[in-house]
N, C-alpha and C positions, 0 to 999 in steps of 0.2 A: 660762359665757362662752366664746365661740368665739374661738380664737386665729387670727390672720391667716395663720398658716402651715398651718392645717387645711384639708384639701380638702373642699369642699362639693360635693354631687352631688344633682341633682334630675331626675326623669324627667317629661317633658311630652309631650302629644299634640298634633300639628299640628291647629289649628282652622280653617285656611284651606282653602276648598274647591278651591283650585288647588295646594295643597301649599306647600312651601318654595320659592317662585319668586324671581326676581331682585329684585323690589320689596321683598319681605319680607327677603331676605338683605341687601340694601343698608341697610334700616332697622336691622337687627341690627348690622351693622358700624358704622353711625353711632352707635348706642347705645354700642358698645364704646369709642368715642373718648373718652367721659367717664370711663372707668375705667382704672386702672393694673394691675389684677389680671390674671392669666393665666386665660383661659376657653377651653374646648374644647367642641365639640358632637359627640356620637357617635351612630351608627346602625348596627346590624348589624355591630359590630366595627370599623367605620371611624370614626376620630376626626380632626376637623379643627379648626383655629384659628378661633375665633369672629370674628376680624378679617379673614377671607378670604372674599370673596363667592364666588370660584370654588370654594373648598373646601366652603362651605356648599351650593352648587348640586350639587357632586359627590355629596353624600349622597343625592340623588334622593328626598327625603322627600315622600311623597304624603299626601293628606288622611288623617288618622287614624293616621299613623305615629308611633311613639314615639321620642323623642330623649332622650339623656342629656346634661344640661348639667353640666360640671365646672368649678369655679372655685377658685382659690387665690390668696391675697394680699389686700392692702388693698382694702376695698370689695367683696369677693367676694359677700357676701350680697345686697347691693343689685343688683349686676350680674346675678346669677342670677334674682332676682325680676323685674327689668325684661325680661330676655330671655324668661322664662317667660310673662309677660303678652303680650309681642309674638307669641310662637308660638301660644299657646293661644287668645287672644282676637282673632285676626285673621280671623275667619270672614266679616266684612263686606267684606273687601278682595277685590273681584272685578272682572272686566273686563265692561264693558257699561254 
């Protein structure tokens, strides 16, 4: 059994051909509105709050980049899974 105080961590690869751009970052922040747990996203030693569009954009995550999602608190497992799916399976989100 996972305790709510336990830190969950998952590494995901950006599936979007445009990387982690504004639309994806906004969707991620909207997803976080449904959760009370603390979630951060990290890349190359920089870690930002998953509720900050600007912070997520500052990661400059290009297609294929690996991000580390860290969550702690109630509902953290569900939050990590939702964010993972959003980042990994967003390859069809494109301009044109």
